C-alpha positions in Angstrom: -8.1 3.6 6.4 -5.5 1.9 8.7 -5.7 -1.2 6.2 -4.6 1.2 3.1 -1.8 2.5 5.3 -0.7 -1.1 6.1 -1.2 -2.0 2.2 0.8 1.3 1.5 3.7 0.1 3.6 3.9 -3.7 2.1 4.0 -2.2 -1.2 6.7 0.7 -0.2 8.8 -1.9 1.5 8.9 -4.1 -1.8 9.6 -1.3 -3.7 12.4 0.3 -1.4 13.9 -3.3 -1.1 14.4 -3.5 -5.0 15.6 0.0 -4.8 18.3 -0.6 -2.0 19.4 -3.7 -3.8 19.7 -1.8 -6.8 21.9 0.3 -4.9 24.4 -1.9 -4.2 24.6 -3.5 -7.8 24.8 -0.2 -9.4 25.4 2.4 -6.8 23.6 5.9 -7.3 24.2 6.0 -11.2 20.8 7.4 -11.1 21.9 10.7 -9.4 23.4 11.8 -13.5 19.5 11.4 -14.7 18.1 15.0 -15.3 14.1 15.1 -14.5 13.1 14.8 -18.1 15.0 11.8 -18.3 13.4 10.1 -15.1 9.9 11.6 -16.7 10.8 9.3 -19.7 11.8 6.4 -18.3 8.2 6.4 -15.9 6.5 7.0 -19.4 8.3 3.9 -21.1 7.1 1.9 -18.0 3.5 3.3 -18.0 3.1 2.6 -21.8 4.4 -0.9 -21.7 1.7 -1.6 -18.5 -1.1 0.4 -21.2 0.1 -2.5 -23.7 0.1 -5.2 -21.4 -3.6 -4.2 -20.5 -4.7 -3.8 -24.3 -2.6 -6.6 -26.0 -4.0 -10.0 -26.0 -0.3 -11.6 -26.4 2.6 -10.7 -24.1 6.4 -11.4 -25.4 8.3 -10.5 -22.5 7.7 -12.0 -18.8 7.7 -9.3 -16.6 4.0 -8.5 -16.1 2.7 -5.1 -14.8 3.5 -5.4 -11.1 7.1 -5.2 -12.1 6.6 -1.9 -14.3 4.6 -0.2 -11.3 7.6 -0.8 -9.1 9.6 1.0 -11.7 7.6 3.7 -11.5 7.4 4.2 -8.0 11.0 4.0 -7.8 11.7 6.3 -10.7 9.0 8.8 -9.2 11.0 8.7 -6.1 14.4 9.1 -7.6 12.7 12.2 -9.4 11.7 13.9 -6.0 15.2 13.4 -4.6 16.6 15.4 -7.9 14.3 18.0 -7.6 15.4 18.3 -3.9 19.1 17.6 -4.4 19.4 18.6 -8.1 21.3 16.8 -10.4 24.5 15.4 -9.8 27.6 15.2 -12.1 29.1 12.5 -9.9 26.6 9.8 -8.8 28.7 9.6 -5.4 25.7 8.6 -2.8 26.2 6.2 0.0 23.6 3.1 -0.1 22.3 4.6 3.5 21.8 8.4 2.3 20.2 7.4 -0.3 18.0 5.1 1.5 17.0 8.0 3.8 16.3 10.2 1.0 13.8 7.6 -0.2 12.0 7.3 3.1 11.8 11.2 3.7 10.3 11.4 0.0 7.9 8.1 0.8 6.7 9.8 3.6 5.8 12.9 2.4 3.9 11.2 -0.4 2.1 8.7 1.9 1.2 12.1 4.0 -0.4 13.3 0.8 -2.4 10.3 -0.1 -3.4 10.2 3.4 -5.4 13.4 3.3 -6.4 13.1 -0.2 -7.8 9.6 0.5 -9.8 11.3 3.4 -11.2 14.1 1.9 -12.0 11.4 -1.3 -13.2 8.7 0.6 -10.7 6.1 -1.0 -12.4 6.5 -4.0 -9.1 4.9 -5.8 -10.8 1.3 -4.7 -13.7 1.4 -7.0 -11.0 2.6 -9.9 -9.8 0.2 -12.3 -6.1 -0.6 -12.8 -6.6 0.7 -16.3 -7.9 3.9 -15.3 -5.0 4.1 -12.9 -2.5 3.6 -15.5 -4.3 6.5 -17.8 -4.3 9.1 -15.0 -0.5 8.2 -14.4 0.1 8.7 -18.2 -2.1 12.0 -18.0 0.2 13.1 -15.0 3.7 12.3 -17.4 2.2 14.5 -20.4 1.6 17.5 -17.4 4.9 17.1 -16.3 6.5 17.3 -19.8 4.3 20.1 -20.7 5.8 21.8 -17.6 9.3 21.0 -18.5 8.9 22.3 -21.6 7.6 25.4 -19.7 10.9 25.6 -17.9 9.0 24.4 -15.1 6.9 27.3 -14.8 3.0 27.1 -14.3 0.6 29.9 -14.3 -2.4 28.2 -11.7 -1.4 24.6 -11.9 0.1 22.7 -9.3 4.3 22.0 -9.9 6.1 18.9 -10.9 6.9 17.5 -7.4 3.2 17.2 -6.9 2.8 15.5 -10.2 5.6 12.9 -9.3 3.8 12.2 -5.6 0.2 11.5 -7.7 2.1 9.4 -10.0 3.8 7.3 -6.9 0.3 6.8 -5.1 -1.2 5.9 -8.2 1.1 3.2 -8.8 0.7 2.4 -5.3 -3.2 1.7 -5.5 -2.4 -0.2 -8.6 -0.2 -2.7 -6.9 -2.6 -3.2 -4.4 -5.3 -3.7 -6.6 -2.8 -6.1 -8.2 -2.0 -7.6 -5.2 -6.0 -8.4 -4.0 -6.9 -9.8 -7.4 -4.4 -13.1 -6.8 
């Protein structure tokens, strides 16, 4: 599992670097996004990945990896929004945003490590297309929970679904990196 931890960290570092650069370019404009908007952004990314996996022809040069990076970063933004709430004034210093990013990733990685222990790294035998489908399934669950004003009867909440999506996207990135 030490290898998984190193691979996870490498993927997250790539995502975090892009997040930091976008913070420098755009500031914290994402702070005005409500959760359903972030859910929809992740949905767009996942749908494009599925299209790339199914279509014989690709018309936009960006591949699956850039879309999985988007899923990871949008999921982190959603987890931050869950913690802080939506802001009408998207003012946040880059250092604070990065600290919150690191906090959410640490909690999500801890969840991954616990599940990975119990499931015996089953994700390593999964296809990237299956991970994509699981992300889409989680998105449909989140949309239903959002439509129910965040209430569930017996199911985990929105935060756990965002964490799972983040982890599935990291696993997909690890697989794609190993294919090269």
